C-alpha positions in Angstrom: 0.0 0.0 0.0 2.9 2.4 0.6 3.1 2.9 -3.3 -0.1 4.8 -2.7 1.2 7.2 -0.1 -0.3 10.6 0.4 2.9 12.4 -0.4 3.3 10.7 -3.9 -0.5 11.7 -4.5 0.4 15.4 -3.5 3.3 15.4 -5.6 1.2 14.3 -8.8 -1.4 17.0 -8.0 1.4 19.7 -7.7 3.0 18.4 -11.2 -0.6 18.5 -12.7 -1.1 22.1 -11.4 2.4 23.0 -12.9 1.6 21.3 -16.2 -1.8 23.0 -16.5 -1.6 26.5 -15.0 -4.7 28.8 -14.8 -6.9 26.5 -13.1 -7.0 24.0 -16.0 -6.7 21.0 -13.7 -10.2 21.6 -12.7 -11.1 20.7 -16.2 -9.5 17.3 -16.4 -11.2 14.0 -15.6 -10.3 12.0 -12.5 -10.8 8.3 -12.7 -9.4 5.1 -11.2 -10.9 2.5 -13.5 -11.3 2.4 -17.2 -11.5 -0.2 -20.0 -7.8 -0.6 -20.7 -6.6 -1.3 -17.2 -7.4 -3.9 -14.5 -10.5 -3.0 -12.5 -9.9 -2.2 -8.7 -11.5 -5.3 -7.3 -9.2 -7.3 -9.5 -6.1 -5.5 -8.1 -7.0 -5.4 -4.4 -9.6 -7.2 -2.2 -9.1 -4.2 0.3 -12.5 -2.6 0.0 -11.6 0.3 2.3 -8.7 1.1 -0.1 -11.1 0.9 -3.1 -13.5 3.3 -1.3 -10.7 5.6 -0.5 -9.8 5.7 -4.4 -13.4 6.4 -5.2 -13.8 9.1 -2.6 -10.6 10.9 -4.1 -12.0 10.6 -7.5 -15.3 12.2 -6.5 -13.7 14.8 -4.3 -10.6 16.1 -5.9 -10.2 19.1 -8.0 -11.6 18.0 -11.7 -14.2 16.3 -13.1 -15.2 12.8 -11.4 -15.6 9.8 -13.8 -17.2 6.6 -12.5 -16.4 3.8 -15.1 -19.4 1.6 -16.2 -19.9 -1.0 -13.5 -17.5 0.5 -11.1 -20.5 1.1 -8.6 -21.4 -2.6 -8.9 -17.8 -3.8 -8.1 -17.4 -5.7 -11.3 -14.3 -7.8 -11.0 -12.8 -7.5 -14.5 -9.7 -9.1 -15.5 -6.0 -8.5 -16.0 -4.2 -5.9 -18.1 -3.8 -8.8 -20.6 -7.5 -9.4 -21.0 -8.9 -5.8 -21.1 -11.9 -6.9 -23.1 -13.0 -8.7 -19.8 -13.0 -5.4 -18.2 -16.2 -4.6 -20.2 -18.3 -7.3 -18.7 -22.2 -7.1 -18.8 -23.9 -5.0 -16.2 -27.3 -6.7 -16.3 -26.3 -9.8 -14.2 -25.8 -7.5 -11.4 -29.5 -6.7 -11.3 -28.4 -3.2 -10.9 -27.7 -3.5 -7.2 -28.5 -0.4 -5.2 -27.1 -1.5 -1.8 -27.8 1.6 0.4 -24.8 0.4 2.7 -22.1 3.2 2.7 -19.5 0.0 2.9 -20.5 -0.9 -0.6 -19.2 1.2 -3.7 -22.9 2.1 -4.7 -23.7 3.4 -1.3 -20.1 5.2 -1.1 -20.9 6.9 -4.3 -24.4 7.7 -3.4 -23.3 9.2 0.1 -20.6 11.5 -1.2 -22.7 12.7 -4.2 -25.4 13.8 -1.4 -22.7 16.0 0.2 
């Protein structure tokens, strides 16, 4: 988990602000999942870590982007099988678990702020 240290994150944010001056960072999209990379549940079973990533995505300077199925915690696959990161959403029955410990509930609670 040390590779996700807050100091490194702060350095990345500072680098973005230097690269995009004049408030342009607020126009950049923030995301932690996409169709080209392994999904968070595939990379880590640590639900709190995944919730922290999503919390940052939704609250950091910039435009928050939630990838299709991220709120359902779709497992996806490895980087070598990116097509499996596009699994069907309908088998989830569009779960809307209100629990703030689930990803849907986490996103809902943060959006309500």
